[in-house]
PyMOL Python script that loads the backbone (N, CA, C, O; Angstrom):
from pymol import cmd

cmd.read_pdbstr("""\
ATOM      1  N   MET A   1      21.767   8.137 -68.012  1.00  0.00           N
ATOM      2  CA  MET A   1      20.357   8.297 -67.736  1.00  0.00           C
ATOM      3  C   MET A   1      20.175   8.879 -66.348  1.00  0.00           C
ATOM      4  O   MET A   1      20.918   8.564 -65.418  1.00  0.00           O
ATOM      5  N   ASP A   2      19.190   9.715 -66.230  1.00  0.00           N
ATOM      6  CA  ASP A   2      18.916  10.332 -64.946  1.00  0.00           C
ATOM      7  C   ASP A   2      17.550   9.864 -64.467  1.00  0.00           C
ATOM      8  O   ASP A   2      16.516  10.318 -64.955  1.00  0.00           O
ATOM      9  N   PHE A   3      17.563   8.939 -63.491  1.00  0.00           N
ATOM     10  CA  PHE A   3      16.323   8.423 -62.928  1.00  0.00           C
ATOM     11  C   PHE A   3      16.044   9.102 -61.599  1.00  0.00           C
ATOM     12  O   PHE A   3      16.959   9.350 -60.814  1.00  0.00           O
ATOM     13  N   SER A   4      14.799   9.395 -61.356  1.00  0.00           N
ATOM     14  CA  SER A   4      14.421   9.946 -60.066  1.00  0.00           C
ATOM     15  C   SER A   4      14.301   8.799 -59.066  1.00  0.00           C
ATOM     16  O   SER A   4      14.058   7.659 -59.462  1.00  0.00           O
ATOM     17  N   PRO A   5      14.467   9.084 -57.785  1.00  0.00           N
ATOM     18  CA  PRO A   5      14.314   8.029 -56.773  1.00  0.00           C
ATOM     19  C   PRO A   5      12.949   7.367 -56.820  1.00  0.00           C
ATOM     20  O   PRO A   5      12.823   6.177 -56.531  1.00  0.00           O
ATOM     21  N   ARG A   6      11.943   8.118 -57.176  1.00  0.00           N
ATOM     22  CA  ARG A   6      10.589   7.553 -57.263  1.00  0.00           C
ATOM     23  C   ARG A   6      10.511   6.509 -58.381  1.00  0.00           C
ATOM     24  O   ARG A   6       9.894   5.457 -58.214  1.00  0.00           O
ATOM     25  N   ARG A   7      11.131   6.802 -59.504  1.00  0.00           N
ATOM     26  CA  ARG A   7      11.131   5.869 -60.631  1.00  0.00           C
ATOM     27  C   ARG A   7      11.964   4.620 -60.309  1.00  0.00           C
ATOM     28  O   ARG A   7      11.600   3.513 -60.708  1.00  0.00           O
ATOM     29  N   ILE A   8      13.061   4.794 -59.602  1.00  0.00           N
ATOM     30  CA  ILE A   8      13.890   3.660 -59.196  1.00  0.00           C
ATOM     31  C   ILE A   8      13.120   2.765 -58.238  1.00  0.00           C
ATOM     32  O   ILE A   8      13.201   1.541 -58.336  1.00  0.00           O
ATOM     33  N   ALA A   9      12.378   3.356 -57.317  1.00  0.00           N
ATOM     34  CA  ALA A   9      11.591   2.564 -56.370  1.00  0.00           C
ATOM     35  C   ALA A   9      10.514   1.773 -57.088  1.00  0.00           C
ATOM     36  O   ALA A   9      10.249   0.625 -56.731  1.00  0.00           O
ATOM     37  N   ILE A  10       9.889   2.366 -58.094  1.00  0.00           N
ATOM     38  CA  ILE A  10       8.867   1.653 -58.860  1.00  0.00           C
ATOM     39  C   ILE A  10       9.491   0.482 -59.609  1.00  0.00           C
ATOM     40  O   ILE A  10       8.910  -0.602 -59.660  1.00  0.00           O
ATOM     41  N   LEU A  11      10.664   0.691 -60.188  1.00  0.00           N
ATOM     42  CA  LEU A  11      11.351  -0.406 -60.868  1.00  0.00           C
ATOM     43  C   LEU A  11      11.744  -1.505 -59.892  1.00  0.00           C
ATOM     44  O   LEU A  11      11.675  -2.687 -60.227  1.00  0.00           O
ATOM     45  N   ALA A  12      12.151  -1.127 -58.699  1.00  0.00           N
ATOM     46  CA  ALA A  12      12.529  -2.123 -57.699  1.00  0.00           C
ATOM     47  C   ALA A  12      11.318  -2.920 -57.235  1.00  0.00           C
ATOM     48  O   ALA A  12      11.429  -4.110 -56.940  1.00  0.00           O
ATOM     49  N   LEU A  13      10.171  -2.271 -57.170  1.00  0.00           N
ATOM     50  CA  LEU A  13       8.963  -2.983 -56.751  1.00  0.00           C
ATOM     51  C   LEU A  13       8.495  -4.000 -57.790  1.00  0.00           C
ATOM     52  O   LEU A  13       7.687  -4.875 -57.478  1.00  0.00           O
ATOM     53  N   LEU A  14       8.989  -3.893 -59.007  1.00  0.00           N
ATOM     54  CA  LEU A  14       8.666  -4.896 -60.017  1.00  0.00           C
ATOM     55  C   LEU A  14       9.253  -6.261 -59.655  1.00  0.00           C
ATOM     56  O   LEU A  14       8.905  -7.264 -60.278  1.00  0.00           O
ATOM     57  N   ALA A  15      10.121  -6.312 -58.676  1.00  0.00           N
ATOM     58  CA  ALA A  15      10.686  -7.586 -58.222  1.00  0.00           C
ATOM     59  C   ALA A  15       9.624  -8.460 -57.566  1.00  0.00           C
ATOM     60  O   ALA A  15       9.840  -9.660 -57.395  1.00  0.00           O
ATOM     61  N   TYR A  16       8.495  -7.891 -57.199  1.00  0.00           N
ATOM     62  CA  TYR A  16       7.421  -8.695 -56.627  1.00  0.00           C
ATOM     63  C   TYR A  16       6.809  -9.642 -57.658  1.00  0.00           C
ATOM     64  O   TYR A  16       6.246 -10.670 -57.281  1.00  0.00           O
ATOM     65  N   ILE A  17       6.902  -9.329 -58.921  1.00  0.00           N
ATOM     66  CA  ILE A  17       6.306 -10.171 -59.958  1.00  0.00           C
ATOM     67  C   ILE A  17       6.957 -11.558 -59.998  1.00  0.00           C
ATOM     68  O   ILE A  17       6.234 -12.552 -59.936  1.00  0.00           O
ATOM     69  N   PRO A  18       8.299 -11.673 -60.100  1.00  0.00           N
ATOM     70  CA  PRO A  18       8.882 -13.014 -60.121  1.00  0.00           C
ATOM     71  C   PRO A  18       8.676 -13.775 -58.812  1.00  0.00           C
ATOM     72  O   PRO A  18       8.575 -15.002 -58.821  1.00  0.00           O
ATOM     73  N   VAL A  19       8.615 -13.066 -57.700  1.00  0.00           N
ATOM     74  CA  VAL A  19       8.367 -13.740 -56.423  1.00  0.00           C
ATOM     75  C   VAL A  19       6.971 -14.347 -56.422  1.00  0.00           C
ATOM     76  O   VAL A  19       6.786 -15.480 -55.977  1.00  0.00           O
ATOM     77  N   GLY A  20       6.004 -13.613 -56.911  1.00  0.00           N
ATOM     78  CA  GLY A  20       4.644 -14.132 -56.989  1.00  0.00           C
ATOM     79  C   GLY A  20       4.528 -15.314 -57.937  1.00  0.00           C
ATOM     80  O   GLY A  20       3.843 -16.294 -57.643  1.00  0.00           O
ATOM     81  N   VAL A  21       5.203 -15.213 -59.078  1.00  0.00           N
ATOM     82  CA  VAL A  21       5.175 -16.317 -60.033  1.00  0.00           C
ATOM     83  C   VAL A  21       5.819 -17.556 -59.433  1.00  0.00           C
ATOM     84  O   VAL A  21       5.309 -18.665 -59.594  1.00  0.00           O
ATOM     85  N   TYR A  22       6.942 -17.371 -58.738  1.00  0.00           N
ATOM     86  CA  TYR A  22       7.627 -18.517 -58.127  1.00  0.00           C
ATOM     87  C   TYR A  22       6.767 -19.173 -57.052  1.00  0.00           C
ATOM     88  O   TYR A  22       6.656 -20.398 -57.010  1.00  0.00           O
ATOM     89  N   THR A  23       6.166 -18.377 -56.195  1.00  0.00           N
ATOM     90  CA  THR A  23       5.381 -18.966 -55.116  1.00  0.00           C
ATOM     91  C   THR A  23       4.149 -19.694 -55.646  1.00  0.00           C
ATOM     92  O   THR A  23       3.749 -20.720 -55.096  1.00  0.00           O
ATOM     93  N   LEU A  24       3.556 -19.173 -56.700  1.00  0.00           N
ATOM     94  CA  LEU A  24       2.405 -19.858 -57.287  1.00  0.00           C
ATOM     95  C   LEU A  24       2.813 -21.117 -58.039  1.00  0.00           C
ATOM     96  O   LEU A  24       2.123 -22.134 -57.969  1.00  0.00           O
ATOM     97  N   ALA A  25       3.934 -21.055 -58.759  1.00  0.00           N
ATOM     98  CA  ALA A  25       4.377 -22.203 -59.549  1.00  0.00           C
ATOM     99  C   ALA A  25       4.935 -23.317 -58.662  1.00  0.00           C
ATOM    100  O   ALA A  25       4.741 -24.495 -58.963  1.00  0.00           O
ATOM    101  N   ALA A  26       5.615 -22.967 -57.588  1.00  0.00           N
ATOM    102  CA  ALA A  26       6.237 -23.968 -56.724  1.00  0.00           C
ATOM    103  C   ALA A  26       5.222 -24.595 -55.772  1.00  0.00           C
ATOM    104  O   ALA A  26       5.457 -25.677 -55.234  1.00  0.00           O
ATOM    105  N   GLY A  27       4.115 -23.929 -55.568  1.00  0.00           N
ATOM    106  CA  GLY A  27       3.120 -24.446 -54.641  1.00  0.00           C
ATOM    107  C   GLY A  27       3.536 -24.297 -53.190  1.00  0.00           C
ATOM    108  O   GLY A  27       2.961 -24.934 -52.308  1.00  0.00           O
ATOM    109  N   GLU A  28       4.517 -23.472 -52.941  1.00  0.00           N
ATOM    110  CA  GLU A  28       5.033 -23.250 -51.590  1.00  0.00           C
ATOM    111  C   GLU A  28       4.557 -21.918 -51.031  1.00  0.00           C
ATOM    112  O   GLU A  28       5.336 -21.198 -50.406  1.00  0.00           O
ATOM    113  N   MET A  29       3.332 -21.591 -51.239  1.00  0.00           N
ATOM    114  CA  MET A  29       2.814 -20.306 -50.796  1.00  0.00           C
ATOM    115  C   MET A  29       2.357 -20.414 -49.348  1.00  0.00           C
ATOM    116  O   MET A  29       1.164 -20.499 -49.056  1.00  0.00           O
ATOM    117  N   THR A  30       3.331 -20.407 -48.455  1.00  0.00           N
ATOM    118  CA  THR A  30       3.036 -20.439 -47.029  1.00  0.00           C
ATOM    119  C   THR A  30       3.241 -19.048 -46.459  1.00  0.00           C
ATOM    120  O   THR A  30       3.887 -18.204 -47.080  1.00  0.00           O
ATOM    121  N   VAL A  31       2.706 -18.819 -45.309  1.00  0.00           N
ATOM    122  CA  VAL A  31       2.818 -17.502 -44.685  1.00  0.00           C
ATOM    123  C   VAL A  31       4.275 -17.148 -44.368  1.00  0.00           C
ATOM    124  O   VAL A  31       4.690 -16.026 -44.659  1.00  0.00           O
ATOM    125  N   PRO A  32       5.070 -18.054 -43.785  1.00  0.00           N
ATOM    126  CA  PRO A  32       6.458 -17.673 -43.488  1.00  0.00           C
ATOM    127  C   PRO A  32       7.289 -17.355 -44.736  1.00  0.00           C
ATOM    128  O   PRO A  32       8.035 -16.376 -44.742  1.00  0.00           O
ATOM    129  N   THR A  33       7.172 -18.164 -45.787  1.00  0.00           N
ATOM    130  CA  THR A  33       7.974 -17.882 -46.981  1.00  0.00           C
ATOM    131  C   THR A  33       7.525 -16.598 -47.671  1.00  0.00           C
ATOM    132  O   THR A  33       8.353 -15.852 -48.192  1.00  0.00           O
ATOM    133  N   THR A  34       6.244 -16.342 -47.679  1.00  0.00           N
ATOM    134  CA  THR A  34       5.747 -15.107 -48.280  1.00  0.00           C
ATOM    135  C   THR A  34       6.175 -13.895 -47.459  1.00  0.00           C
ATOM    136  O   THR A  34       6.551 -12.869 -48.024  1.00  0.00           O
ATOM    137  N   ALA A  35       6.121 -14.002 -46.147  1.00  0.00           N
ATOM    138  CA  ALA A  35       6.533 -12.890 -45.283  1.00  0.00           C
ATOM    139  C   ALA A  35       8.023 -12.607 -45.435  1.00  0.00           C
ATOM    140  O   ALA A  35       8.432 -11.447 -45.485  1.00  0.00           O
ATOM    141  N   ILE A  36       8.833 -13.651 -45.510  1.00  0.00           N
ATOM    142  CA  ILE A  36      10.275 -13.454 -45.672  1.00  0.00           C
ATOM    143  C   ILE A  36      10.568 -12.804 -47.017  1.00  0.00           C
ATOM    144  O   ILE A  36      11.407 -11.907 -47.101  1.00  0.00           O
ATOM    145  N   ALA A  37       9.891 -13.244 -48.065  1.00  0.00           N
ATOM    146  CA  ALA A  37      10.105 -12.655 -49.383  1.00  0.00           C
ATOM    147  C   ALA A  37       9.711 -11.183 -49.407  1.00  0.00           C
ATOM    148  O   ALA A  37      10.413 -10.361 -49.997  1.00  0.00           O
ATOM    149  N   VAL A  38       8.597 -10.849 -48.772  1.00  0.00           N
ATOM    150  CA  VAL A  38       8.142  -9.454 -48.745  1.00  0.00           C
ATOM    151  C   VAL A  38       9.116  -8.584 -47.956  1.00  0.00           C
ATOM    152  O   VAL A  38       9.444  -7.478 -48.386  1.00  0.00           O
ATOM    153  N   VAL A  39       9.578  -9.067 -46.813  1.00  0.00           N
ATOM    154  CA  VAL A  39      10.532  -8.299 -46.007  1.00  0.00           C
ATOM    155  C   VAL A  39      11.830  -8.093 -46.786  1.00  0.00           C
ATOM    156  O   VAL A  39      12.389  -6.996 -46.777  1.00  0.00           O
ATOM    157  N   ASN A  40      12.312  -9.132 -47.456  1.00  0.00           N
ATOM    158  CA  ASN A  40      13.538  -9.001 -48.236  1.00  0.00           C
ATOM    159  C   ASN A  40      13.385  -7.983 -49.364  1.00  0.00           C
ATOM    160  O   ASN A  40      14.286  -7.181 -49.606  1.00  0.00           O
ATOM    161  N   LEU A  41      12.259  -8.015 -50.043  1.00  0.00           N
ATOM    162  CA  LEU A  41      12.056  -7.065 -51.131  1.00  0.00           C
ATOM    163  C   LEU A  41      11.921  -5.635 -50.626  1.00  0.00           C
ATOM    164  O   LEU A  41      12.381  -4.699 -51.281  1.00  0.00           O
ATOM    165  N   VAL A  42      11.299  -5.461 -49.475  1.00  0.00           N
ATOM    166  CA  VAL A  42      11.203  -4.108 -48.898  1.00  0.00           C
ATOM    167  C   VAL A  42      12.591  -3.595 -48.540  1.00  0.00           C
ATOM    168  O   VAL A  42      12.899  -2.426 -48.771  1.00  0.00           O
ATOM    169  N   LEU A  43      13.428  -4.459 -47.977  1.00  0.00           N
ATOM    170  CA  LEU A  43      14.797  -4.053 -47.646  1.00  0.00           C
ATOM    171  C   LEU A  43      15.596  -3.707 -48.900  1.00  0.00           C
ATOM    172  O   LEU A  43      16.346  -2.731 -48.915  1.00  0.00           O
ATOM    173  N   ILE A  44      15.433  -4.505 -49.941  1.00  0.00           N
ATOM    174  CA  ILE A  44      16.146  -4.234 -51.190  1.00  0.00           C
ATOM    175  C   ILE A  44      15.672  -2.926 -51.810  1.00  0.00           C
ATOM    176  O   ILE A  44      16.489  -2.108 -52.232  1.00  0.00           O
ATOM    177  N   CYS A  45      14.366  -2.725 -51.868  1.00  0.00           N
ATOM    178  CA  CYS A  45      13.822  -1.486 -52.447  1.00  0.00           C
ATOM    179  C   CYS A  45      14.259  -0.265 -51.647  1.00  0.00           C
ATOM    180  O   CYS A  45      14.611   0.767 -52.218  1.00  0.00           O
ATOM    181  N   GLY A  46      14.236  -0.387 -50.331  1.00  0.00           N
ATOM    182  CA  GLY A  46      14.662   0.730 -49.489  1.00  0.00           C
ATOM    183  C   GLY A  46      16.130   1.060 -49.661  1.00  0.00           C
ATOM    184  O   GLY A  46      16.508   2.231 -49.698  1.00  0.00           O
ATOM    185  N   SER A  47      16.961   0.030 -49.766  1.00  0.00           N
ATOM    186  CA  SER A  47      18.388   0.292 -49.931  1.00  0.00           C
ATOM    187  C   SER A  47      18.694   0.879 -51.301  1.00  0.00           C
ATOM    188  O   SER A  47      19.573   1.732 -51.424  1.00  0.00           O
ATOM    189  N   ILE A  48      17.984   0.437 -52.328  1.00  0.00           N
ATOM    190  CA  ILE A  48      18.178   1.026 -53.661  1.00  0.00           C
ATOM    191  C   ILE A  48      17.734   2.481 -53.665  1.00  0.00           C
ATOM    192  O   ILE A  48      18.387   3.334 -54.267  1.00  0.00           O
ATOM    193  N   LEU A  49      16.638   2.760 -53.003  1.00  0.00           N
ATOM    194  CA  LEU A  49      16.158   4.139 -52.930  1.00  0.00           C
ATOM    195  C   LEU A  49      17.159   5.030 -52.186  1.00  0.00           C
ATOM    196  O   LEU A  49      17.418   6.160 -52.602  1.00  0.00           O
ATOM    197  N   LEU A  50      17.714   4.521 -51.096  1.00  0.00           N
ATOM    198  CA  LEU A  50      18.712   5.293 -50.361  1.00  0.00           C
ATOM    199  C   LEU A  50      20.008   5.438 -51.151  1.00  0.00           C
ATOM    200  O   LEU A  50      20.667   6.476 -51.080  1.00  0.00           O
ATOM    201  N   LEU A  51      20.373   4.409 -51.898  1.00  0.00           N
ATOM    202  CA  LEU A  51      21.617   4.440 -52.656  1.00  0.00           C
ATOM    203  C   LEU A  51      21.558   5.466 -53.777  1.00  0.00           C
ATOM    204  O   LEU A  51      22.509   6.222 -53.978  1.00  0.00           O
ATOM    205  N   PHE A  52      20.463   5.499 -54.500  1.00  0.00           N
ATOM    206  CA  PHE A  52      20.366   6.376 -55.659  1.00  0.00           C
ATOM    207  C   PHE A  52      19.613   7.670 -55.386  1.00  0.00           C
ATOM    208  O   PHE A  52      19.502   8.509 -56.279  1.00  0.00           O
ATOM    209  N   GLY A  53      19.105   7.852 -54.198  1.00  0.00           N
ATOM    210  CA  GLY A  53      18.388   9.067 -53.861  1.00  0.00           C
ATOM    211  C   GLY A  53      19.344  10.211 -53.565  1.00  0.00           C
ATOM    212  O   GLY A  53      20.559  10.018 -53.515  1.00  0.00           O
ATOM    213  N   PRO A  54      18.801  11.382 -53.374  1.00  0.00           N
ATOM    214  CA  PRO A  54      19.662  12.530 -53.058  1.00  0.00           C
ATOM    215  C   PRO A  54      20.274  12.378 -51.668  1.00  0.00           C
ATOM    216  O   PRO A  54      19.634  11.880 -50.742  1.00  0.00           O
ATOM    217  N   SER A  55      21.503  12.809 -51.545  1.00  0.00           N
ATOM    218  CA  SER A  55      22.153  12.731 -50.251  1.00  0.00           C
ATOM    219  C   SER A  55      21.796  13.964 -49.425  1.00  0.00           C
ATOM    220  O   SER A  55      21.451  15.002 -49.988  1.00  0.00           O
ATOM    221  N   PRO A  56      21.874  13.864 -48.105  1.00  0.00           N
ATOM    222  CA  PRO A  56      21.545  15.016 -47.265  1.00  0.00           C
ATOM    223  C   PRO A  56      22.491  16.182 -47.531  1.00  0.00           C
ATOM    224  O   PRO A  56      23.706  16.003 -47.622  1.00  0.00           O
ATOM    225  N   GLY A  57      21.936  17.344 -47.651  1.00  0.00           N
ATOM    226  CA  GLY A  57      22.729  18.539 -47.893  1.00  0.00           C
ATOM    227  C   GLY A  57      23.053  18.763 -49.353  1.00  0.00           C
ATOM    228  O   GLY A  57      23.691  19.759 -49.694  1.00  0.00           O
ATOM    229  N   GLN A  58      22.634  17.869 -50.218  1.00  0.00           N
ATOM    230  CA  GLN A  58      22.891  18.012 -51.643  1.00  0.00           C
ATOM    231  C   GLN A  58      21.816  18.895 -52.256  1.00  0.00           C
ATOM    232  O   GLN A  58      20.631  18.698 -51.987  1.00  0.00           O
ATOM    233  N   PRO A  59      22.206  19.862 -53.072  1.00  0.00           N
ATOM    234  CA  PRO A  59      21.180  20.697 -53.712  1.00  0.00           C
ATOM    235  C   PRO A  59      20.371  19.875 -54.717  1.00  0.00           C
ATOM    236  O   PRO A  59      20.837  18.853 -55.221  1.00  0.00           O
ATOM    237  N   ASP A  60      19.169  20.332 -54.995  1.00  0.00           N
ATOM    238  CA  ASP A  60      18.285  19.633 -55.913  1.00  0.00           C
ATOM    239  C   ASP A  60      18.639  19.853 -57.380  1.00  0.00           C
ATOM    240  O   ASP A  60      18.059  19.210 -58.255  1.00  0.00           O
ATOM    241  N   THR A  61      19.572  20.744 -57.659  1.00  0.00           N
ATOM    242  CA  THR A  61      19.953  21.016 -59.025  1.00  0.00           C
ATOM    243  C   THR A  61      20.984  19.984 -59.491  1.00  0.00           C
ATOM    244  O   THR A  61      21.756  19.478 -58.677  1.00  0.00           O
ATOM    245  N   PRO A  62      21.007  19.672 -60.774  1.00  0.00           N
ATOM    246  CA  PRO A  62      21.992  18.710 -61.275  1.00  0.00           C
ATOM    247  C   PRO A  62      23.406  19.275 -61.209  1.00  0.00           C
ATOM    248  O   PRO A  62      23.612  20.489 -61.229  1.00  0.00           O
ATOM    249  N   ALA A  63      24.353  18.382 -61.131  1.00  0.00           N
ATOM    250  CA  ALA A  63      25.762  18.796 -61.050  1.00  0.00           C
ATOM    251  C   ALA A  63      26.186  19.481 -62.357  1.00  0.00           C
ATOM    252  O   ALA A  63      25.730  19.115 -63.440  1.00  0.00           O
ATOM    253  N   THR A  64      27.055  20.466 -62.236  1.00  0.00           N
ATOM    254  CA  THR A  64      27.475  21.222 -63.417  1.00  0.00           C
ATOM    255  C   THR A  64      28.957  21.028 -63.702  1.00  0.00           C
ATOM    256  O   THR A  64      29.531  21.806 -64.464  1.00  0.00           O
ATOM    257  N   HIS A  65      29.583  20.041 -63.131  1.00  0.00           N
ATOM    258  CA  HIS A  65      31.011  19.858 -63.389  1.00  0.00           C
ATOM    259  C   HIS A  65      31.309  18.773 -64.364  1.00  0.00           C
ATOM    260  O   HIS A  65      32.475  18.518 -64.667  1.00  0.00           O
TER     261      HIS A  65
END
""", "prot")
cmd.dss("prot")
cmd.show_as("cartoon", "prot")
cmd.util.cbc("prot")
cmd.orient("prot")
């Protein structure tokens, strides 16, 4: 499958759904825990985007080998 970095980032952002469900169900919706969860998810989404995104100097055309 060939996913674009934009599509991968959208899929990674779906990780906010279980975090929201957990914080609401656990009743632990405090500012520090919510901030830590958001920062962690941003780091994860950013690293996934960098991992699967185009590398510098790579042409935009698909590989032909």
